[in-house]
Each structure stands twice: as C-alpha cells, then as structure tokens.
N, CA, C, O and the ligand as a Tripos MOL2 file, in Angstrom:
@<TRIPOS>MOLECULE
protein
  293   291    74     0     0
PROTEIN
NO_CHARGES

@<TRIPOS>ATOM
      1 N          -0.5160    7.6860  -12.7280 N.3       1 MET1
      2 CA         -1.5720    8.2270  -11.8720 C.3       1 MET1
      3 C          -1.3090    9.7070  -11.6170 C.2       1 MET1
      4 O          -0.1750   10.1150  -11.3640 O.2       1 MET1
      5 N          -2.3700   10.5020  -11.6860 N.am      2 LYS2
      6 CA         -2.2490   11.9440  -11.4360 C.3       2 LYS2
      7 C          -2.4250   12.2250   -9.9430 C.2       2 LYS2
      8 O          -3.2790   11.6350   -9.2810 O.2       2 LYS2
      9 N          -1.6050   13.1340   -9.4320 N.am      3 CYS3
     10 CA         -1.7280   13.5480   -8.0350 C.3       3 CYS3
     11 C          -3.0730   14.2500   -7.8380 C.2       3 CYS3
     12 O          -3.4090   15.1510   -8.6060 O.2       3 CYS3
     13 N          -3.8460   13.8570   -6.8270 N.am      4 PRO4
     14 CA         -5.1550   14.4880   -6.6080 C.3       4 PRO4
     15 C          -5.0460   15.9270   -6.0940 C.2       4 PRO4
     16 O          -6.0380   16.6560   -6.1050 O.2       4 PRO4
     17 N          -3.8680   16.3440   -5.6490 N.am      5 TYR5
     18 CA         -3.6870   17.7010   -5.1270 C.3       5 TYR5
     19 C          -3.2170   18.6640   -6.2040 C.2       5 TYR5
     20 O          -3.8190   19.7200   -6.3980 O.2       5 TYR5
     21 N          -2.1230   18.3020   -6.9210 N.am      6 CYS6
     22 CA         -1.5500   19.2400   -7.9070 C.3       6 CYS6
     23 C          -1.7940   18.7790   -9.3460 C.2       6 CYS6
     24 O          -1.5150   19.5250  -10.2840 O.2       6 CYS6
     25 N          -2.3040   17.5750   -9.5310 N.am      7 GLU7
     26 CA         -2.6370   17.0010  -10.8340 C.3       7 GLU7
     27 C          -1.4350   16.7240  -11.7320 C.2       7 GLU7
     28 O          -1.6010   16.5010  -12.9310 O.2       7 GLU7
     29 N          -0.2200   16.7350  -11.1650 N.am      8 ARG8
     30 CA          0.9610   16.3180  -11.9270 C.3       8 ARG8
     31 C           1.0480   14.7930  -11.8860 C.2       8 ARG8
     32 O           0.4420   14.1480  -11.0300 O.2       8 ARG8
     33 N           1.8190   14.2210  -12.8360 N.am      9 GLU9
     34 CA          1.9870   12.7660  -12.8890 C.3       9 GLU9
     35 C           2.7830   12.3020  -11.6640 C.2       9 GLU9
     36 O           3.7930   12.9090  -11.3100 O.2       9 GLU9
     37 N           2.3270   11.2370  -11.0260 N.am     10 MET10
     38 CA          3.0140   10.7040   -9.8520 C.3      10 MET10
     39 C           4.0150    9.6360  -10.2790 C.2      10 MET10
     40 O           3.8550    8.9990  -11.3190 O.2      10 MET10
     41 N           5.0470    9.4510   -9.4650 N.am     11 GLN11
     42 CA          6.0690    8.4440   -9.7300 C.3      11 GLN11
     43 C           5.6330    7.1230   -9.1100 C.2      11 GLN11
     44 O           5.2800    7.0640   -7.9320 O.2      11 GLN11
     45 N           5.6620    6.0510   -9.9290 N.am     12 LYS12
     46 CA          5.2780    4.7340   -9.4250 C.3      12 LYS12
     47 C           6.4280    4.1040   -8.6500 C.2      12 LYS12
     48 O           7.5800    4.1820   -9.0750 O.2      12 LYS12
     49 N           6.1270    3.4900   -7.5340 N.am     13 GLY13
     50 CA          7.1290    2.7920   -6.7340 C.3      13 GLY13
     51 C           6.4420    1.7880   -5.8400 C.2      13 GLY13
     52 O           5.3760    1.2710   -6.1750 O.2      13 GLY13
     53 N           7.0420    1.5160   -4.7210 N.am     14 TYR14
     54 CA          6.4340    0.5400   -3.8210 C.3      14 TYR14
     55 C           6.8480    0.7860   -2.3880 C.2      14 TYR14
     56 O           7.8220    1.4890   -2.1180 O.2      14 TYR14
     57 N           6.0920    0.1950   -1.4680 N.am     15 ILE15
     58 CA          6.4070    0.2020   -0.0450 C.3      15 ILE15
     59 C           6.6450   -1.2430    0.3610 C.2      15 ILE15
     60 O           5.7470   -2.0740    0.2240 O.2      15 ILE15
     61 N           7.8430   -1.5620    0.8620 N.am     16 PRO16
     62 CA          8.0970   -2.9430    1.2750 C.3      16 PRO16
     63 C           7.2220   -3.3100    2.4620 C.2      16 PRO16
     64 O           7.0710   -2.5220    3.3950 O.2      16 PRO16
     65 N           6.6470   -4.5010    2.4300 N.am     17 THR17
     66 CA          5.7980   -4.9530    3.5380 C.3      17 THR17
     67 C           6.2840   -6.2860    4.0940 C.2      17 THR17
     68 O           5.5410   -6.9970    4.7710 O.2      17 THR17
     69 N           7.5450   -6.6160    3.7990 N.am     18 ASP18
     70 CA          8.1430   -7.8760    4.2240 C.3      18 ASP18
     71 C           7.2560   -9.0050    3.6990 C.2      18 ASP18
     72 O           6.9350   -9.0080    2.5100 O.2      18 ASP18
     73 N           6.8540   -9.9450    4.5180 N.am     19 ASN19
     74 CA          6.0030  -11.0330    4.0210 C.3      19 ASN19
     75 C           4.5620  -10.9020    4.4770 C.2      19 ASN19
     76 O           3.7820  -11.8500    4.3830 O.2      19 ASN19
     77 N           4.2100   -9.7150    4.9740 N.am     20 ILE20
     78 CA          2.8250   -9.4840    5.3760 C.3      20 ILE20
     79 C           2.0930   -8.8450    4.2010 C.2      20 ILE20
     80 O           2.5600   -7.8310    3.6820 O.2      20 ILE20
     81 N           0.9670   -9.3970    3.7620 N.am     21 PRO21
     82 CA          0.2420   -8.7950    2.6520 C.3      21 PRO21
     83 C          -0.1450   -7.3470    2.9780 C.2      21 PRO21
     84 O          -0.5580   -7.0390    4.0960 O.2      21 PRO21
     85 N          -0.0060   -6.4800    1.9960 N.am     22 ALA22
     86 CA         -0.3220   -5.0660    2.2160 C.3      22 ALA22
     87 C          -1.8050   -4.9050    2.4940 C.2      22 ALA22
     88 O          -2.6440   -5.4090    1.7480 O.2      22 ALA22
     89 N          -2.1200   -4.2070    3.5580 N.am     23 GLN23
     90 CA         -3.5140   -4.0330    3.9380 C.3      23 GLN23
     91 C          -3.6710   -2.8050    4.8110 C.2      23 GLN23
     92 O          -2.7350   -2.3550    5.4710 O.2      23 GLN23
     93 N          -4.8910   -2.2760    4.7920 N.am     24 TRP24
     94 CA         -5.2440   -1.1340    5.6410 C.3      24 TRP24
     95 C          -6.1960   -1.6230    6.7200 C.2      24 TRP24
     96 O          -7.1100   -2.4030    6.4510 O.2      24 TRP24
     97 N          -5.9700   -1.1520    7.9560 N.am     25 LEU25
     98 CA         -6.8550   -1.5260    9.0600 C.3      25 LEU25
     99 C          -7.2900   -0.2780    9.8150 C.2      25 LEU25
    100 O          -6.4920    0.6420    9.9940 O.2      25 LEU25
    101 N          -8.5460   -0.2340   10.2630 N.am     26 PRO26
    102 CA         -8.9900    0.9100   11.0630 C.3      26 PRO26
    103 C          -8.3450    0.8590   12.4370 C.2      26 PRO26
    104 O          -7.9930   -0.2180   12.9170 O.2      26 PRO26
    105 N          -8.1860    2.0120   13.0750 N.am     27 ASN27
    106 CA         -7.5390    2.1210   14.3910 C.3      27 ASN27
    107 C          -8.1220    1.1680   15.4190 C.2      27 ASN27
    108 O          -7.3820    0.5950   16.2190 O.2      27 ASN27
    109 N          -9.4290    0.9890   15.4110 N.am     28 GLU28
    110 CA        -10.0560    0.1720   16.4590 C.3      28 GLU28
    111 C          -9.8020   -1.3230   16.2720 C.2      28 GLU28
    112 O         -10.2310   -2.1240   17.1020 O.2      28 GLU28
    113 N          -9.1160   -1.7110   15.2040 N.am     29 LYS29
    114 CA         -8.8320   -3.1290   14.9570 C.3      29 LYS29
    115 C          -7.3470   -3.4430   15.1060 C.2      29 LYS29
    116 O          -6.8310   -4.3230   14.4170 O.2      29 LYS29
    117 N          -6.6500   -2.7270   16.0040 N.am     30 ARG30
    118 CA         -5.2170   -2.9610   16.1760 C.3      30 ARG30
    119 C          -4.9440   -4.3920   16.6270 C.2      30 ARG30
    120 O          -5.5850   -4.9060   17.5440 O.2      30 ARG30
    121 N          -3.9950   -5.0110   15.9730 N.am     31 GLN31
    122 CA         -3.6470   -6.3920   16.2950 C.3      31 GLN31
    123 C          -2.3160   -6.7220   15.6410 C.2      31 GLN31
    124 O          -1.8850   -6.0270   14.7200 O.2      31 GLN31
    125 N          -1.6600   -7.7800   16.1120 N.am     32 SER32
    126 CA         -0.4550   -8.2040   15.4230 C.3      32 SER32
    127 C          -0.8740   -9.1680   14.3190 C.2      32 SER32
    128 O          -1.8420   -9.9140   14.4690 O.2      32 SER32
    129 N          -0.1510   -9.1480   13.2260 N.am     33 LEU33
    130 CA         -0.5190   -9.9580   12.0720 C.3      33 LEU33
    131 C           0.4450  -11.1080   11.8950 C.2      33 LEU33
    132 O           1.6560  -10.9460   12.0410 O.2      33 LEU33
    133 N          -0.0880  -12.2520   11.5840 N.am     34 PHE34
    134 CA          0.7670  -13.3750   11.2290 C.3      34 PHE34
    135 C           1.2270  -13.1830    9.7950 C.2      34 PHE34
    136 O           0.5180  -12.5840    8.9870 O.2      34 PHE34
    137 N           2.4020  -13.6850    9.4790 N.am     35 LYS35
    138 CA          2.9130  -13.5590    8.1260 C.3      35 LYS35
    139 C           1.9900  -14.2360    7.1280 C.2      35 LYS35
    140 O           1.3530  -15.2430    7.4340 O.2      35 LYS35
    141 N           1.9290  -13.6720    5.9390 N.am     36 LEU36
    142 CA          1.1670  -14.2160    4.8160 C.3      36 LEU36
    143 C          -0.3370  -14.2560    5.0610 C.2      36 LEU36
    144 O          -1.0450  -15.0120    4.3960 O.2      36 LEU36
    145 N          -0.8340  -13.4680    5.9920 N.am     37 LYS37
    146 CA         -2.2740  -13.4640    6.2780 C.3      37 LYS37
    147 C          -2.8510  -12.0640    6.1530 C.2      37 LYS37
    148 O          -2.1890  -11.0680    6.4440 O.2      37 LYS37
    149 N          -4.0900  -12.0170    5.7170 N.am     38 TYR38
    150 CA         -4.8490  -10.7740    5.7710 C.3      38 TYR38
    151 C          -5.7180  -10.8220    7.0210 C.2      38 TYR38
    152 O          -6.2580  -11.8730    7.3670 O.2      38 TYR38
    153 N          -5.8520   -9.6970    7.6910 N.am     39 SER39
    154 CA         -6.8210   -9.6040    8.7730 C.3      39 SER39
    155 C          -8.2110   -9.6360    8.1640 C.2      39 SER39
    156 O          -8.4050   -9.1690    7.0420 O.2      39 SER39
    157 N          -9.1970  -10.1900    8.8990 N.am     40 LYS40
    158 CA        -10.5380  -10.2620    8.3190 C.3      40 LYS40
    159 C         -11.1740   -8.8730    8.1930 C.2      40 LYS40
    160 O         -12.1240   -8.6960    7.4300 O.2      40 LYS40
    161 N         -10.6640   -7.9030    8.9240 N.am     41 ASP41
    162 CA        -11.2330   -6.5550    8.8770 C.3      41 ASP41
    163 C         -10.5060   -5.6280    7.9140 C.2      41 ASP41
    164 O         -10.7970   -4.4330    7.8710 O.2      41 ASP41
    165 N          -9.5640   -6.1610    7.1410 N.am     42 CYS42
    166 CA         -8.6920   -5.2890    6.3660 C.3      42 CYS42
    167 C          -9.2750   -4.8990    5.0090 C.2      42 CYS42
    168 O         -10.1960   -5.5370    4.4990 O.2      42 CYS42
    169 N          -8.7130   -3.8370    4.4450 N.am     43 LYS43
    170 CA         -8.8930   -3.4930    3.0360 C.3      43 LYS43
    171 C          -7.5980   -3.8960    2.3490 C.2      43 LYS43
    172 O          -6.5330   -3.3850    2.6970 O.2      43 LYS43
    173 N          -7.6690   -4.8110    1.3720 N.am     44 LYS44
    174 CA         -6.4620   -5.2760    0.6890 C.3      44 LYS44
    175 C          -5.9130   -4.1690   -0.2110 C.2      44 LYS44
    176 O          -6.6580   -3.4950   -0.9220 O.2      44 LYS44
    177 N          -4.6010   -4.0020   -0.1610 N.am     45 ILE45
    178 CA         -3.9190   -2.9940   -0.9800 C.3      45 ILE45
    179 C          -3.3020   -3.6930   -2.1870 C.2      45 ILE45
    180 O          -2.7880   -4.8050   -2.0690 O.2      45 ILE45
    181 N          -3.3530   -3.0430   -3.3410 N.am     46 VAL46
    182 CA         -2.7530   -3.6110   -4.5430 C.3      46 VAL46
    183 C          -1.2720   -3.8590   -4.2850 C.2      46 VAL46
    184 O          -0.5420   -2.9530   -3.8830 O.2      46 VAL46
    185 N          -0.8320   -5.1050   -4.5240 N.am     47 SER47
    186 CA          0.5510   -5.4540   -4.2140 C.3      47 SER47
    187 C           1.1280   -6.3830   -5.2690 C.2      47 SER47
    188 O           0.4110   -6.9210   -6.1130 O.2      47 SER47
    189 N           2.4380   -6.5570   -5.2000 N.am     48 GLU48
    190 CA          3.1560   -7.4480   -6.1070 C.3      48 GLU48
    191 C           3.9940   -8.3960   -5.2780 C.2      48 GLU48
    192 O           4.4820   -8.0370   -4.2060 O.2      48 GLU48
    193 N           4.1590   -9.6130   -5.7810 N.am     49 ASN49
    194 CA          5.0320  -10.5820   -5.1490 C.3      49 ASN49
    195 C           6.2590  -10.7130   -6.0430 C.2      49 ASN49
    196 O           6.1360  -11.1330   -7.1940 O.2      49 ASN49
    197 N           7.4150  -10.3700   -5.5470 N.am     50 THR50
    198 CA          8.6270  -10.4030   -6.3640 C.3      50 THR50
    199 C           9.6890  -11.2630   -5.6820 C.2      50 THR50
    200 O           9.4770  -11.7870   -4.5880 O.2      50 THR50
    201 N          10.8300  -11.3960   -6.3480 N.am     51 ALA51
    202 CA         11.9370  -12.1590   -5.7740 C.3      51 ALA51
    203 C          12.4070  -11.5460   -4.4580 C.2      51 ALA51
    204 O          13.0360  -12.2240   -3.6460 O.2      51 ALA51
    205 N          12.1030  -10.2620   -4.2450 N.am     52 PHE52
    206 CA         12.5280   -9.5800   -3.0220 C.3      52 PHE52
    207 C          11.4310   -9.5890   -1.9610 C.2      52 PHE52
    208 O          11.5650   -8.9370   -0.9260 O.2      52 PHE52
    209 N          10.3510  -10.3220   -2.2100 N.am     53 GLY53
    210 CA          9.2620  -10.3950   -1.2490 C.3      53 GLY53
    211 C           8.0460   -9.6290   -1.7270 C.2      53 GLY53
    212 O           7.9910   -9.1500   -2.8600 O.2      53 GLY53
    213 N           7.0800   -9.5250   -0.8430 N.am     54 MET54
    214 CA          5.8220   -8.8760   -1.1710 C.3      54 MET54
    215 C           5.9530   -7.3810   -0.9010 C.2      54 MET54
    216 O           6.5890   -6.9760    0.0710 O.2      54 MET54
    217 N           5.3560   -6.5680   -1.7550 N.am     55 HIS55
    218 CA          5.3500   -5.1380   -1.4710 C.3      55 HIS55
    219 C           4.0940   -4.4830   -2.0180 C.2      55 HIS55
    220 O           3.4780   -4.9810   -2.9600 O.2      55 HIS55
    221 N           3.7240   -3.3660   -1.4210 N.am     56 ALA56
    222 CA          2.5380   -2.6090   -1.8260 C.3      56 ALA56
    223 C           2.9250   -1.6290   -2.9160 C.2      56 ALA56
    224 O           3.9090   -0.9020   -2.7790 O.2      56 ALA56
    225 N           2.1550   -1.6040   -4.0000 N.am     57 ILE57
    226 CA          2.3990   -0.6250   -5.0550 C.3      57 ILE57
    227 C           1.9560    0.7470   -4.5610 C.2      57 ILE57
    228 O           0.8630    0.8930   -4.0150 O.2      57 ILE57
    229 N           2.8020    1.7460   -4.7540 N.am     58 ALA58
    230 CA          2.5110    3.0790   -4.2390 C.3      58 ALA58
    231 C           2.9360    4.1400   -5.2400 C.2      58 ALA58
    232 O           3.8910    3.9530   -5.9940 O.2      58 ALA58
    233 N           2.2250    5.2420   -5.2400 N.am     59 TYR59
    234 CA          2.5410    6.3640   -6.1240 C.3      59 TYR59
    235 C           2.9330    7.5540   -5.2660 C.2      59 TYR59
    236 O           2.3240    7.8260   -4.2310 O.2      59 TYR59
    237 N           3.9790    8.2680   -5.7260 N.am     60 TYR60
    238 CA          4.5490    9.3470   -4.9370 C.3      60 TYR60
    239 C           4.5430   10.6550   -5.7180 C.2      60 TYR60
    240 O           4.9060   10.6810   -6.8940 O.2      60 TYR60
    241 N           4.1380   11.7260   -5.0740 N.am     61 CYS61
    242 CA          4.2400   13.0730   -5.6560 C.3      61 CYS61
    243 C           5.2810   13.8460   -4.8590 C.2      61 CYS61
    244 O           5.0750   14.1530   -3.6850 O.2      61 CYS61
    245 N           6.4010   14.1590   -5.5070 N.am     62 GLY62
    246 CA          7.4790   14.8870   -4.8470 C.3      62 GLY62
    247 C           7.1390   16.3490   -4.5960 C.2      62 GLY62
    248 O           7.7180   16.9720   -3.7050 O.2      62 GLY62
    249 N           6.2100   16.9070   -5.3650 N.am     63 ASP63
    250 CA          5.8130   18.3050   -5.1650 C.3      63 ASP63
    251 C           4.9700   18.4570   -3.9100 C.2      63 ASP63
    252 O           5.1410   19.4130   -3.1530 O.2      63 ASP63
    253 N           4.0590   17.5130   -3.6880 N.am     64 CYS64
    254 CA          3.1450   17.5890   -2.5360 C.3      64 CYS64
    255 C           3.6440   16.7640   -1.3570 C.2      64 CYS64
    256 O           3.1970   16.9590   -0.2270 O.2      64 CYS64
    257 N           4.5790   15.8310   -1.6190 N.am     65 GLY65
    258 CA          5.0880   14.9850   -0.5370 C.3      65 GLY65
    259 C           4.0460   14.0000   -0.0430 C.2      65 GLY65
    260 O           3.9220   13.7670    1.1590 O.2      65 GLY65
    261 N           3.2850   13.4120   -0.9880 N.am     66 ILE66
    262 CA          2.2890   12.4230   -0.5670 C.3      66 ILE66
    263 C           2.5140   11.1020   -1.2880 C.2      66 ILE66
    264 O           3.0900   11.0580   -2.3750 O.2      66 ILE66
    265 N           2.0520   10.0360   -0.6650 N.am     67 VAL67
    266 CA          2.1100    8.6890   -1.2110 C.3      67 VAL67
    267 C           0.6820    8.1540   -1.2360 C.2      67 VAL67
    268 O          -0.0570    8.2820   -0.2600 O.2      67 VAL67
    269 N           0.3010    7.5470   -2.3740 N.am     68 LEU68
    270 CA         -1.0380    6.9750   -2.4900 C.3      68 LEU68
    271 C          -0.9530    5.4710   -2.6990 C.2      68 LEU68
    272 O          -0.0780    4.9760   -3.4100 O.2      68 LEU68
    273 N          -1.8760    4.7540   -2.0680 N.am     69 LEU69
    274 CA         -2.0090    3.3140   -2.2320 C.3      69 LEU69
    275 C          -3.4130    3.0290   -2.7390 C.2      69 LEU69
    276 O          -4.3570    3.7180   -2.3530 O.2      69 LEU69
    277 N          -3.5680    2.0310   -3.5920 N.am     70 ASN70
    278 CA         -4.8950    1.6680   -4.0940 C.3      70 ASN70
    279 C          -5.4030    0.3920   -3.4410 C.2      70 ASN70
    280 O          -4.6440   -0.5480   -3.2030 O.2      70 ASN70
    281 N          -6.6800    0.3770   -3.1600 N.am     71 GLU71
    282 CA         -7.3310   -0.8220   -2.6390 C.3      71 GLU71
    283 C          -7.5280   -1.8100   -3.7820 C.2      71 GLU71
    284 O          -7.8320   -1.4100   -4.9060 O.2      71 GLU71
    285 N          -7.3560   -3.1030   -3.4960 N.am     72 GLU72
    286 CA         -7.6360   -4.1470   -4.4820 C.3      72 GLU72
    287 C          -9.1410   -4.2730   -4.6620 C.2      72 GLU72
    288 O          -9.8660   -4.4100   -3.6770 O.2      72 GLU72
    289 N          -9.6290   -4.2290   -5.9010 N.am     73 ARG73
    290 CA        -11.0860   -4.3530   -6.1330 C.3      73 ARG73
    291 C         -11.3520   -5.3760   -7.2000 C.2      73 ARG73
    292 O         -12.5080   -5.6270   -7.5400 O.2      73 ARG73
    293 ZN          1.0750   16.6210   -6.0720 Zn       74 ZN74
@<TRIPOS>BOND
     1     1     2 1
     2     2     3 1
     3     3     4 2
     4     3     5 am
     5     5     6 1
     6     6     7 1
     7     7     8 2
     8     7     9 am
     9     9    10 1
    10    10    11 1
    11    11    12 2
    12    11    13 am
    13    13    14 1
    14    14    15 1
    15    15    16 2
    16    15    17 am
    17    17    18 1
    18    18    19 1
    19    19    20 2
    20    19    21 am
    21    21    22 1
    22    22    23 1
    23    23    24 2
    24    23    25 am
    25    25    26 1
    26    26    27 1
    27    27    28 2
    28    27    29 am
    29    29    30 1
    30    30    31 1
    31    31    32 2
    32    31    33 am
    33    33    34 1
    34    34    35 1
    35    35    36 2
    36    35    37 am
    37    37    38 1
    38    38    39 1
    39    39    40 2
    40    39    41 am
    41    41    42 1
    42    42    43 1
    43    43    44 2
    44    43    45 am
    45    45    46 1
    46    46    47 1
    47    47    48 2
    48    47    49 am
    49    49    50 1
    50    50    51 1
    51    51    52 2
    52    51    53 am
    53    53    54 1
    54    54    55 1
    55    55    56 2
    56    55    57 am
    57    57    58 1
    58    58    59 1
    59    59    60 2
    60    59    61 am
    61    61    62 1
    62    62    63 1
    63    63    64 2
    64    63    65 am
    65    65    66 1
    66    66    67 1
    67    67    68 2
    68    67    69 am
    69    69    70 1
    70    70    71 1
    71    71    72 2
    72    71    73 am
    73    73    74 1
    74    74    75 1
    75    75    76 2
    76    75    77 am
    77    77    78 1
    78    78    79 1
    79    79    80 2
    80    79    81 am
    81    81    82 1
    82    82    83 1
    83    83    84 2
    84    83    85 am
    85    85    86 1
    86    86    87 1
    87    87    88 2
    88    87    89 am
    89    89    90 1
    90    90    91 1
    91    91    92 2
    92    91    93 am
    93    93    94 1
    94    94    95 1
    95    95    96 2
    96    95    97 am
    97    97    98 1
    98    98    99 1
    99    99   100 2
   100    99   101 am
   101   101   102 1
   102   102   103 1
   103   103   104 2
   104   103   105 am
   105   105   106 1
   106   106   107 1
   107   107   108 2
   108   107   109 am
   109   109   110 1
   110   110   111 1
   111   111   112 2
   112   111   113 am
   113   113   114 1
   114   114   115 1
   115   115   116 2
   116   115   117 am
   117   117   118 1
   118   118   119 1
   119   119   120 2
   120   119   121 am
   121   121   122 1
   122   122   123 1
   123   123   124 2
   124   123   125 am
   125   125   126 1
   126   126   127 1
   127   127   128 2
   128   127   129 am
   129   129   130 1
   130   130   131 1
   131   131   132 2
   132   131   133 am
   133   133   134 1
   134   134   135 1
   135   135   136 2
   136   135   137 am
   137   137   138 1
   138   138   139 1
   139   139   140 2
   140   139   141 am
   141   141   142 1
   142   142   143 1
   143   143   144 2
   144   143   145 am
   145   145   146 1
   146   146   147 1
   147   147   148 2
   148   147   149 am
   149   149   150 1
   150   150   151 1
   151   151   152 2
   152   151   153 am
   153   153   154 1
   154   154   155 1
   155   155   156 2
   156   155   157 am
   157   157   158 1
   158   158   159 1
   159   159   160 2
   160   159   161 am
   161   161   162 1
   162   162   163 1
   163   163   164 2
   164   163   165 am
   165   165   166 1
   166   166   167 1
   167   167   168 2
   168   167   169 am
   169   169   170 1
   170   170   171 1
   171   171   172 2
   172   171   173 am
   173   173   174 1
   174   174   175 1
   175   175   176 2
   176   175   177 am
   177   177   178 1
   178   178   179 1
   179   179   180 2
   180   179   181 am
   181   181   182 1
   182   182   183 1
   183   183   184 2
   184   183   185 am
   185   185   186 1
   186   186   187 1
   187   187   188 2
   188   187   189 am
   189   189   190 1
   190   190   191 1
   191   191   192 2
   192   191   193 am
   193   193   194 1
   194   194   195 1
   195   195   196 2
   196   195   197 am
   197   197   198 1
   198   198   199 1
   199   199   200 2
   200   199   201 am
   201   201   202 1
   202   202   203 1
   203   203   204 2
   204   203   205 am
   205   205   206 1
   206   206   207 1
   207   207   208 2
   208   207   209 am
   209   209   210 1
   210   210   211 1
   211   211   212 2
   212   211   213 am
   213   213   214 1
   214   214   215 1
   215   215   216 2
   216   215   217 am
   217   217   218 1
   218   218   219 1
   219   219   220 2
   220   219   221 am
   221   221   222 1
   222   222   223 1
   223   223   224 2
   224   223   225 am
   225   225   226 1
   226   226   227 1
   227   227   228 2
   228   227   229 am
   229   229   230 1
   230   230   231 1
   231   231   232 2
   232   231   233 am
   233   233   234 1
   234   234   235 1
   235   235   236 2
   236   235   237 am
   237   237   238 1
   238   238   239 1
   239   239   240 2
   240   239   241 am
   241   241   242 1
   242   242   243 1
   243   243   244 2
   244   243   245 am
   245   245   246 1
   246   246   247 1
   247   247   248 2
   248   247   249 am
   249   249   250 1
   250   250   251 1
   251   251   252 2
   252   251   253 am
   253   253   254 1
   254   254   255 1
   255   255   256 2
   256   255   257 am
   257   257   258 1
   258   258   259 1
   259   259   260 2
   260   259   261 am
   261   261   262 1
   262   262   263 1
   263   263   264 2
   264   263   265 am
   265   265   266 1
   266   266   267 1
   267   267   268 2
   268   267   269 am
   269   269   270 1
   270   270   271 1
   271   271   272 2
   272   271   273 am
   273   273   274 1
   274   274   275 1
   275   275   276 2
   276   275   277 am
   277   277   278 1
   278   278   279 1
   279   279   280 2
   280   279   281 am
   281   281   282 1
   282   282   283 1
   283   283   284 2
   284   283   285 am
   285   285   286 1
   286   286   287 1
   287   287   288 2
   288   287   289 am
   289   289   290 1
   290   290   291 1
   291   291   292 2
@<TRIPOS>SUBSTRUCTURE
     1 MET1         2 RESIDUE 1 A MET
     2 LYS2         6 RESIDUE 1 A LYS
     3 CYS3        10 RESIDUE 1 A CYS
     4 PRO4        14 RESIDUE 1 A PRO
     5 TYR5        18 RESIDUE 1 A TYR
     6 CYS6        22 RESIDUE 1 A CYS
     7 GLU7        26 RESIDUE 1 A GLU
     8 ARG8        30 RESIDUE 1 A ARG
     9 GLU9        34 RESIDUE 1 A GLU
    10 MET10       38 RESIDUE 1 A MET
    11 GLN11       42 RESIDUE 1 A GLN
    12 LYS12       46 RESIDUE 1 A LYS
    13 GLY13       50 RESIDUE 1 A GLY
    14 TYR14       54 RESIDUE 1 A TYR
    15 ILE15       58 RESIDUE 1 A ILE
    16 PRO16       62 RESIDUE 1 A PRO
    17 THR17       66 RESIDUE 1 A THR
    18 ASP18       70 RESIDUE 1 A ASP
    19 ASN19       74 RESIDUE 1 A ASN
    20 ILE20       78 RESIDUE 1 A ILE
    21 PRO21       82 RESIDUE 1 A PRO
    22 ALA22       86 RESIDUE 1 A ALA
    23 GLN23       90 RESIDUE 1 A GLN
    24 TRP24       94 RESIDUE 1 A TRP
    25 LEU25       98 RESIDUE 1 A LEU
    26 PRO26      102 RESIDUE 1 A PRO
    27 ASN27      106 RESIDUE 1 A ASN
    28 GLU28      110 RESIDUE 1 A GLU
    29 LYS29      114 RESIDUE 1 A LYS
    30 ARG30      118 RESIDUE 1 A ARG
    31 GLN31      122 RESIDUE 1 A GLN
    32 SER32      126 RESIDUE 1 A SER
    33 LEU33      130 RESIDUE 1 A LEU
    34 PHE34      134 RESIDUE 1 A PHE
    35 LYS35      138 RESIDUE 1 A LYS
    36 LEU36      142 RESIDUE 1 A LEU
    37 LYS37      146 RESIDUE 1 A LYS
    38 TYR38      150 RESIDUE 1 A TYR
    39 SER39      154 RESIDUE 1 A SER
    40 LYS40      158 RESIDUE 1 A LYS
    41 ASP41      162 RESIDUE 1 A ASP
    42 CYS42      166 RESIDUE 1 A CYS
    43 LYS43      170 RESIDUE 1 A LYS
    44 LYS44      174 RESIDUE 1 A LYS
    45 ILE45      178 RESIDUE 1 A ILE
    46 VAL46      182 RESIDUE 1 A VAL
    47 SER47      186 RESIDUE 1 A SER
    48 GLU48      190 RESIDUE 1 A GLU
    49 ASN49      194 RESIDUE 1 A ASN
    50 THR50      198 RESIDUE 1 A THR
    51 ALA51      202 RESIDUE 1 A ALA
    52 PHE52      206 RESIDUE 1 A PHE
    53 GLY53      210 RESIDUE 1 A GLY
    54 MET54      214 RESIDUE 1 A MET
    55 HIS55      218 RESIDUE 1 A HIS
    56 ALA56      222 RESIDUE 1 A ALA
    57 ILE57      226 RESIDUE 1 A ILE
    58 ALA58      230 RESIDUE 1 A ALA
    59 TYR59      234 RESIDUE 1 A TYR
    60 TYR60      238 RESIDUE 1 A TYR
    61 CYS61      242 RESIDUE 1 A CYS
    62 GLY62      246 RESIDUE 1 A GLY
    63 ASP63      250 RESIDUE 1 A ASP
    64 CYS64      254 RESIDUE 1 A CYS
    65 GLY65      258 RESIDUE 1 A GLY
    66 ILE66      262 RESIDUE 1 A ILE
    67 VAL67      266 RESIDUE 1 A VAL
    68 LEU68      270 RESIDUE 1 A LEU
    69 LEU69      274 RESIDUE 1 A LEU
    70 ASN70      278 RESIDUE 1 A ASN
    71 GLU71      282 RESIDUE 1 A GLU
    72 GLU72      286 RESIDUE 1 A GLU
    73 ARG73      290 RESIDUE 1 A ARG
    74 ZN74       293 GROUP 0 **** ****
C-alpha cells in the first residue's frame, strides 16, 4: 500500500486487539465491548485470526509517522 501523504510504500504489520474484533466506532457510541463481538454501530476493520489471537492489519509509514487501517468491505 502506498502512503497517501508521501506516496512511498508502507510497511505491512498489525495492531493487536486481544480477542475483540477490530472495529471503528464514532465518539458518540462509546461503550464497553464484550469479547468476540462487534458493536452494531461499528465499521469492521480488516483483521486476521492467528495463533496469537485476533489482530487488525495495519500499514505504517515511517517517514510520515502514520498508521492506516482498512474497513472490511
Ligand atoms: Zn508517508
């Protein structure tokens, strides 16, 4: 994936999310989440289930210092 700011190639990695599915929620929907559940108001983030648990796939640009996550579609 190319960085949207500097257009250099981003490094693929992940953000650990323990056993909570990776998701984005708007500020006005703050709530605690039960494990293994998506909130009904969430945007699902592309994630992987591995031997080390569930994690969100993320891309990092070291030049700009940004991390990007993709929505599941
Ligand atoms: Zn960049």
